[in-house]
N, C-alpha and C positions, 0 to 999 in steps of 0.2 A: 840136249839139256835145255829145252825150251820152257818147261813147265816147273812150277813150284814143287810138284810131286817128284819129278826127276831130280831136282836140286836137292831136296831133302833125302831122297833115296841114295844118291851118290855120296852125300856127306856122311850118312850113316855107314855106308859100305867102306868109305875111306877111313873113317874113325876105327872101324872094326879091323881093317887091314893094319893100321898103325899099331893097334893093340896086339894083334897076332904076331907081328914082326918086330915088336919093340926091343927084343934082345939082339936082333941082327945089327941094326944101326939106328940109334936114336938121334936123328938129325933133322933139322929144318930143310925142306926141299930147296929153298932159295939161298940161304947163306951157309948151310952145311954145319952149323953149330948145333949143339945138343940142348939148347935152352928153348924148347918149343912146347906148346900144347899140341893137341891133335890137329887143329885147323888154323892156328894163329901162332906165329913166332913170338916168343916172349922177350926177345932182345930189342931194346930201343933202336938199335942201329938198322934193324931189318924191318921191311914192310910186308913180309909174307902174310897173306891171308888166303886160305884155300880158294875162296871165290872172291875175285876183285870186283865183280858186278854180278847181279843175278844171272846165273847160267853161264858165266864166263870164269873158267879156271885160271888161276895164276899161271903164267907161262912156264914156270919151273916145274910144275907138277908132273906133266907127262914124261919129260926126260928123266925125272927122279924116279918115277914108277918103273920105267924101262931099265934104269940102272939097277934097281932092286931086283927086278926079274932076272937080269943077267947074273947078279951076285949070288942068287939062290940056286942057279943051275949047277 
């Protein structure tokens, strides 16, 4: 994820995944609450943003995606 193109592509794919699986569990990857948009948690208490810096994912995203994969099996 070094380029702006990869950054935008991943964000689009992540947002599509969130839309596709919104009925499975609608939760923020960081805090687990259901008050989030596709890439930013809407709770004041949570600091989740999909990308914390250009090209750097929030640390909670990968384990969250892995957990969703396991839940869907």
